[in-house]
N, C-alpha and C positions, 0 to 999 in steps of 0.2 A: 316854215311849219310851227305851230303850236300843237299841245295837246295837252286833255287835262281828262280826269279821270271821276265819277259822280257812283254814287250809290242811290240807284232809285228804287225800287221797291223789294220785297222778301217773300216768301213760302216756306210752308211746313209740308215736308212729307217724308212717311214713313218714319215721323220722331226725329227727322234732322233737319234742320233751318238751312233755306239757301236765300241767297240774294243775287240780283243782276245787278251786274257793272256797266254802266254805258262808260266807254270810252269815246273821247270828240276829237278829232283833228281841224286844223284850221290854216288854211294859206292865208298869211298875213298878207301878201298881193292881192289878190282878188277875194277874200271873204268868206271864200266856200268853205260850209263844214262838210266833214261825214260822220256818222257816229256808228259803232261796232260793240256790241253787246256781248258778256259772256254771263254764265249761271255758275259758282261753285258755294261750296259749305261754307256757312258763315265763320264755323269756327275755324276753319282751315284758312279762312281770308285773314283772320285777325292775327292767328299765329304767324302768317306769314308776312304782315305788316310788322308784327312786333319782331320777329327775326330779322329781316331788314332793316330797320329803327337801328336795335342792338349792335349788330352788324357793322353798320356804317355810324354807328356813335352819333347817332344824332337825335336820341332821347333828350328831351327837355323835360322843364320842370313847370308842372301846373299846381296851382293852390286854388283850393275852393272852400270857400267862407261859407258854411251852412250846411254839414254832410248829410241832408235831411233826403226824403223822397228824391227830390230831383238832382240833388248834388249824388246822391249815389249813383244814379243812372248816368250821369255825365263822368262820372270816374267810372265805373264798369265799362263805358265805349272809350274811354281815351286812353285807357293804363296801358296799353302796348304803345301808344306811341308818347306817353310821358311818365314821368316819376309824379306820380301824386301826394300832395301835400294839403292835408284838409283839417277843419277845425269843424270840432266836437262839444258838448258841455257834458259829458259825464264820462268816467272813468272805463265804465263797460262798452260804450260806444268807440273810446280808444282803444280799447284790447281791440276790439271787433276789425276797426281799421288796421291795425297794425298785424294782425293775422290775413289781412287781405296784401301785404305788401305796401302800405300807403304810410305815410308819414304824418301821426296827428299831433293836433294843438288845442290842449283844452281851455276854452276860452267863451265866455260870456256876454252880450253886449245888454246889461240891463238900460231901464228906462233912466234911471238918472247915471249922473256922470261919474265913472269909475278911476278915480287917479292912478288903478292899480295898472291899468290898460296902458302899456308900451308897445312900439311899433313890433309888429310881426318880426322875429331874426330871422326866418328864412324868406322874407321879401326879397332880400337885395339878390336871393339867387334865381327867384322864380323869372319865369319868360311871360305869363298870364296868371291872372286871376279872377274869378268868377265868383261873383256875391251872390249867394242864393239864401242870406237873412232878408224877410219882408222889412221893410223900415218906411211904410208908408201906413202905418197902423192899420186899424180895424175902422170901417166905415161906418160913420159915426158916433166914434167914438171919441171922446173928450181928454185924450192923451196926447200929452206932447210928445213928439219924437225927436226934440232937438238936442237932447242929451246923449240920446240912444244913437241917434247919427253921429254925432259927436265921437263918441266911443269906437265908431267904426273908423271915422276919420285915424284916429290916434293910432289905432291898428295897423292901418296901410303905411302909416310914415309919409315917405317920400317917393312913393313907388314909382316905378317911370315906365314899365312892360305894358304890354295890354292889359286892359281892364274892362270886366263886363260884370254890369248890374241888372239881375233880373228883377224886370218890374212887371208892370200889367197892363191889362186892357180898360182895367177898372179908372183908368186915367180919363178915360171918356166920358162925356156925361150920358146918361141914362133917355137919351134922345133917339127916335127912331129914325135911323139915314146910316149912312156908309161912311165909317171915319178912315181919313187916313192920317198919317205920321205928322202932317202938317196942319192937322186941325188942331191941335195939342202939342206946340212945341217944348222940349224937353226944358228950354230954361223958364217955363211959365209954369211948369209940375215941380212943385219943392220936392218930393220925397225922388226926385231924380236931379235936381239943380244942385241940390246941396253936393252933390258928389264931382259933377260936372265941374263947380265952382273950383276946385281942390285940384280934379283930375280929369283936365277938358279931352282927354284922350277916350274917356269913357264910352264904351258900346252899351245904350239903352237897349234893352229887346224886352218888348212888351209881350209878355206873355198873356195868351188867352186860357180858359179852364183846363187844368193839366189833367190829362186823361190817359188811358193805356195801362196794361198790366190789370190790375185787381182794379182798378179806378176804373169804375164803369157805369153809367147815367141811371142803372138799372138798381143799381143797390142802395142810393138815396131817395128818402123821401122827397118827390118833388112837385113844386105847383106850376101853373102857366105853362102848360104841356104845349099851346100852341106857339110858344115863341120860338124863334131862331135863336140858336147855339153859334157860340165862339166860343168853340176847342181847340186844342192842338194836343198830340199825340206826343210823350216822351220823347220818342225815336225821334222825330222830326225838329223837335229842340237840341238834342246831341246831334243832330247832322250838322243844324244851323250854326252852333258853334265850331264845331269842325272846321268846315268850310272857312268861318271867319277868321278862326286860328290860323289855317293856312295862308289865306289872304293878306296876314297882317292888318286886318281892319281895324281902324280907329275913328272914335268919334260919329259913330252910326248911331241910326234909331229905324229899329224896323219893328212894325206888327207880324208877332209871331203867331199865327192863327192859321187853321184849315182854312183851304179856300173856299170850300163846299159848306152850308148853313142850313142844315134841315133843321126840324122841330123838335124838341123834348121827345115827343110822342112818338115821330117815326126812329128815332137811337133806340129810345124804351123797347121800342117795338121789332126792330131788328136783332137789340140785342136777345130779346127772349124767343126769337125765331117766329115771330107773330107778323101777319101780312098788314099792312098800313092802306086805309081807303081814304084817307082824309084828305086835306087840298093845302098844299103847304103856303103860309100867309106870303103875300109880293112884298110888304115891308116890314121892316124890323130895325133893331139895332144889330146892324152888323158891322164888322173891323175888318179892313182889306187888309191883305199882304200882297199885294202887287208890285209895292216898292223892294222888297226884301225878293222876290222872285225875278224883277227885274235886273238890280243890283247884283245879287248873286249867282245868279242864271241855275234858280234853284229849283229843285222837283221832291214834292212832297211824296213821303212813303206812303202818308195816310191822309191822303187830299180829304176823305168822307167821313165823318165822326160816327155814321151808321157802321161801318164796318172797323172801327178801333178795335173790338173784340176780336177780330180775327187776327191774332198777332201770333 
């Protein structure tokens, strides 16, 4: 008999946030599966997980290169399971990290090669590293990223643990079709292959447009309102990373994008509480998360970008 547990969704009631947990059992002889669900207050859940980890001395060490908007969400989600080591670029941010109980390192990755960058001293003690700093450059910019990337490689040294690169669905052409991972092999993407060449164990996560929290489409000046979106809620990114860490995944390439692709106008209207009477385009540039769903048995907490604001 095998069993597993996954977080499926959440809701808020009277100011408290609750989560649904799905427990599944599998008979290894017949492949029969049974599912059980419970509801628990989110804060209580993470306190229980943290207490269990500490009491069983299972706390591992996690490195986050680039403690920005996404890196901070990942750290917050995993801080009950991992001791967090994170890089930042300013002393003020380093103080903020220390106040949270994290272990900061001040480092920048300039466009020019920096001979002062040495291998991260704590890397040898880390079980996994997540790279949240962009190394693909701006679309249309004629700035070489070669030396910036070399600075990162020098910082990683000879790291042997789990490694994650936060890439982007921007690696796919601006063509109206559904894209799968195999349509753009990582070995043919310069911003991904530079890391794979030295660290073949790297997991490449191609993230769609980052949303959730204060990041809502209604807050931006938007054109092309009829275009279908490829968005992802930060909570689902955290869940993907957590599951891959638990699975000890290596050398995987996944599109991390919500499976439903409404138009921009649909989303903005939903976020403003307005009705939408238009017709969704049948064709557009969409990115498929089917491989992620299949291989990780993954269920999105936020599958529909129209409801990202209901968190």
